[in-house]
N, C-alpha and C positions, 0 to 999 in steps of 0.2 A: 346275542345279547341286545343288539340294536332294536330288533322287533319288539322284544318284551319291554325294554326301557321306554321305547316310543309309545307303546300301548299304555304303560303306566302313566307317563307324563301327559298323554293325551286324554286319559280318562279322569284325571284329577280335576280339571276345570269343569267337566261335565258333572261330576259328582258334587262339586261345590254348588253349581247351579241348581241341582236337584235337592240340595240340602241333605246329602247323605254323607255319613262319616266313613271315608275309605280306610281308616286305620282300625276300625272296630272289627277285629277278627278274633274268633274264639280260640282258646288253646287247642281244642280238638282239631280245628281246621288248620292251625299252624303245624301241628304234628303230621298232618297229611300233606300240606303244601310243600314243606321243606324237602322231604324225601322225594316227592314227585319232581320237584325242580332239579334236584341232583340227578335223578334218572334221565330226565330230558336232556340236561347238559351232557351227561355221559354218552347218551345215544348220538347226539350231534358230534361230540368229540370222536366217537368211533367211526362215524361216517367220514369225517375229514381225514382221519388216520387212514381209512381204506383208500382214499384218494392218494395220499402220500405214498402208500405202499404200491401204487400202480394198479389199483383196482379199476377194471374197465368202467368207463362212465356209463355205458349202456346197462350195467347192472346196479351201480351205486345210485345213480340219479333217480330211477323209479322208486327204489326203496326209500330214499330220502324224501321224495315227493309224497309218498303215501304216509310216511311218518309225520311230516309237518302239516299235512292237511287233515288227516283223519284221527290220529291218536289224541291230539289235544281235545277235540270235540268229544271223543269217547270217554276221556278222563272226566270231563265236565259232566257228562251224562250219568256215569256210573259211580264215580268217586264223590262228586259234589251234589249228586241227586238232582241235576237240572232236568232230567228226563221227566220228572213228575209234573212239571209245569207245561209240558208240551201237549198239543192236541194230536189226535190221530193223523190229521192232515199234515201237520208239521213233521211228524215222525216219518211218514211216507216220503215227504219232500226231502228229508235228510237222507233216507235210504237211497233214493234216486240220485241225489247229489254224490253220495259215496261211490255208487256204481259208476257214475260219470267220471269222477275224479280218478278212480282206479283205471278205467278204460283209457283216459287221456294219458295218464302217467305210464301205462304199460304199452303204449302204441308202438 
């Protein structure tokens, strides 16, 4: 929760400087954001629960790392259609970044 709260609070002054309204969200976007937020929180809860059950850190940590680095970006790309604004070079850079993150996390 700290990461997301910090991101929200940190973005508000920037949005005010840019003269953008951070509260203006369509109903359709709200219907997508709320269930996705619950799913992300549920996934984090499941990972912490796996730790409490004695899951080996060598298995749980890489899964958690992949989940928190790649899944939010993919949600933005496909659910919120952010992919449409990216150039081919940016898409290749993202793909290389994903491969690098996976290799680092699974070392």
